[in-house]
C-alpha positions in Angstrom: 138.1 109.5 157.8 141.0 110.6 160.0 142.8 107.3 159.4 142.2 107.6 155.6 143.8 111.1 155.6 146.7 109.8 157.7 148.1 107.6 154.9 149.2 110.3 152.4 150.2 112.6 155.3 152.3 109.8 156.8 154.2 109.3 153.6 154.9 113.0 153.4 156.0 113.0 157.0 158.4 110.1 156.7 160.0 111.7 153.6 160.8 114.9 155.5 161.6 113.0 158.7 164.1 110.7 156.9 165.7 113.6 154.9 166.1 115.6 158.2 167.8 112.7 160.0 170.2 112.0 157.1 171.1 115.7 156.6 171.8 116.2 160.3 173.7 113.0 160.7 176.4 114.6 158.5 175.9 118.1 160.1 176.4 116.7 163.6 179.6 115.0 162.6 181.0 118.2 161.1 180.1 120.2 164.2 181.4 117.6 166.6 184.7 116.8 165.0 185.6 120.2 163.6 183.6 123.0 165.3 183.4 121.7 168.9 180.8 120.7 171.4 178.9 124.0 171.5 178.3 123.8 167.7 177.3 120.1 168.1 174.7 121.0 170.8 173.4 123.8 168.6 173.0 121.4 165.7 171.1 118.9 167.9 168.7 121.6 169.1 168.0 122.7 165.5 167.5 119.1 164.5 164.8 118.6 167.1 163.1 121.9 166.2 162.9 120.6 162.6 161.6 117.2 163.8 158.8 119.1 165.5 158.1 120.8 162.2 157.9 117.4 160.5 155.3 116.4 163.0 153.3 119.5 162.1 152.7 117.9 158.7 150.5 115.4 160.6 148.5 118.3 162.2 150.4 117.8 165.5 150.4 120.7 167.8 152.6 121.3 170.9 151.5 123.1 174.0 154.0 123.9 176.8 152.9 124.8 180.3 156.0 125.9 182.3 155.2 128.1 185.4 158.9 128.7 186.2 162.1 129.8 184.5 164.8 127.2 183.9 168.0 128.6 185.5 171.0 128.3 183.2 173.5 127.3 185.9 171.2 125.0 187.9 171.4 121.2 187.5 168.1 119.4 187.0 166.8 115.9 187.0 163.8 116.0 184.8 161.4 113.1 185.5 158.7 112.4 182.9 156.0 109.8 182.0 156.8 108.2 178.7 153.9 107.7 176.2 155.8 107.4 172.9 159.1 107.9 170.9 157.8 111.3 170.1 158.2 112.6 173.6 161.9 113.2 172.9 162.0 116.0 170.3 159.7 118.4 172.3 161.7 117.7 175.5 165.0 118.5 173.8 163.6 121.7 172.2 161.7 123.1 175.2 164.5 122.2 177.6 167.2 123.5 175.3 168.3 126.1 177.9 169.3 123.2 180.2 170.3 121.0 177.3 169.6 117.7 179.3 171.2 114.4 178.6 169.0 111.2 178.6 168.9 107.7 180.1 168.3 105.4 177.2 168.5 101.8 176.1 171.8 100.7 174.5 169.9 99.6 171.3 169.4 103.2 170.4 173.2 103.8 170.1 173.5 102.3 166.7 171.6 102.2 163.4 169.6 105.4 163.6 170.9 108.4 161.6 171.5 111.5 163.7 170.0 110.0 166.8 172.5 107.2 167.4 175.5 109.5 166.9 174.1 112.1 169.3 173.4 109.5 172.0 176.8 107.9 171.7 178.7 111.2 172.0 177.8 112.4 175.4 174.0 113.0 175.2 173.0 109.9 177.0 173.9 107.0 179.3 172.9 103.9 177.3 172.0 101.1 179.5 171.5 97.3 179.0 168.1 96.6 180.4 168.9 92.9 180.6 171.6 93.7 183.2 169.8 95.9 185.8 172.6 95.9 188.4 175.1 97.1 185.8 172.6 99.6 184.5 172.2 101.2 187.9 176.0 101.5 188.3 176.3 103.1 184.8 173.5 105.6 185.7 175.2 106.6 188.9 178.6 107.0 187.3 177.1 109.1 184.5 175.3 111.2 187.2 178.6 111.9 188.9 180.0 113.2 185.6 177.0 115.5 185.2 177.4 116.8 188.8 180.9 117.9 188.0 179.8 119.9 185.0 176.5 121.1 186.6 174.5 119.4 183.8 171.0 118.1 183.6 169.3 114.8 182.6 165.9 113.4 181.6 164.8 110.0 183.0 161.6 108.1 182.2 161.0 106.0 185.4 158.4 103.8 183.7 161.3 102.2 181.9 159.7 102.0 178.5 156.9 103.6 176.5 153.3 103.1 177.8 151.9 103.6 174.2 148.7 104.7 175.9 147.3 107.3 178.3 147.7 104.8 181.2 151.1 105.1 182.9 153.1 102.2 184.2 154.3 102.2 187.8 157.5 104.1 188.2 160.7 102.2 188.8 162.7 104.3 191.1 166.1 102.6 191.1 167.8 104.7 188.4 166.3 107.9 189.7 167.6 107.2 193.2 171.1 106.6 191.7 170.9 110.0 190.0 169.8 111.8 193.2 172.6 110.2 195.1 175.1 111.2 192.4 173.7 114.7 191.8 172.9 116.1 195.3 172.6 119.7 194.2 170.2 118.9 191.4 166.5 119.9 191.6 163.8 117.5 190.6 161.3 118.6 188.0 158.3 116.5 187.2 157.0 116.6 183.6 153.6 115.3 182.5 153.2 114.5 178.8 149.7 114.0 177.3 148.6 112.7 174.0 151.9 111.8 172.3 150.7 108.2 172.2 148.1 109.2 169.7 150.8 109.6 167.1 151.4 105.9 167.1 147.8 104.8 167.8 147.8 102.7 164.6 151.4 101.7 164.9 154.1 103.4 162.9 152.2 103.5 159.7 150.0 105.2 159.2 150.7 107.9 161.8 148.0 109.4 163.9 146.9 112.9 162.8 145.7 115.9 164.7 147.4 115.1 168.1 147.6 117.9 170.6 150.7 117.1 172.6 150.8 118.8 176.0 153.8 119.1 178.2 153.3 120.4 181.8 156.4 121.3 183.8 155.8 121.0 187.5 157.7 123.4 189.8 161.3 122.2 190.9 161.6 120.5 194.2 164.6 119.6 196.4 165.1 116.0 197.5 166.6 115.9 201.0 168.7 112.7 201.5 166.6 111.6 204.4 163.3 112.0 202.5 164.1 110.4 199.1 161.3 107.8 199.2 158.6 110.3 200.3 159.7 112.9 197.7 159.7 110.4 194.9 156.3 109.0 195.9 154.9 112.5 195.8 156.6 113.3 192.5 155.0 110.2 190.8 151.6 111.2 192.1 152.1 114.8 190.8 153.1 113.6 187.3 150.5 111.0 186.9 147.6 113.0 188.4 147.7 115.3 185.3 147.7 112.6 182.7 144.4 112.7 180.7 142.5 109.3 180.7 
């Protein structure tokens, strides 16, 4: 029954989703080229708020558990499991105070209205996953730029979407490069649950009634002589709260 209902709701969702992306592709360009970076950032935050409202059409609910206050002038490395494409809008919206950049694959830098423009213009380091050594260099160089501006970043150490409740093993190479480049940043683990249910049937129809939960774990420091131990514990903390 739920899958049957999902067909008309998915059509409605994609109509609003596509319209929002096209509208904000132009809006972002106006903000970026004529009004400045602050206006562009504001447009991206509003875009992702509206993308969450589009997902509400499918009966999707979002629940945030954040036991601490994000400090405006503190640099963070947000480390999250990655269940689906739909992890991104809630992260951007709920982390808007820190306005984090992302580590993403280079393929996302073209062809997607709104999203590609945003990623190409300072909101991500886009890496070539076929060239891992160069990717690590690019991540470190990007991290050094973020350290200068006291900015934050989100990284998914699984490397790609799990598309299920079962996480893949974390690959720590890129995260270690960020820690080395951003010594004053605090590590924040994020556990995401149930976003995979939106694509349980693929991209059409969409899954309905998903209750997406984001749990923010308290910030931790990462001493240079305890990187391996800190990251091992961080992975355990994140994955321990993933619902089976």
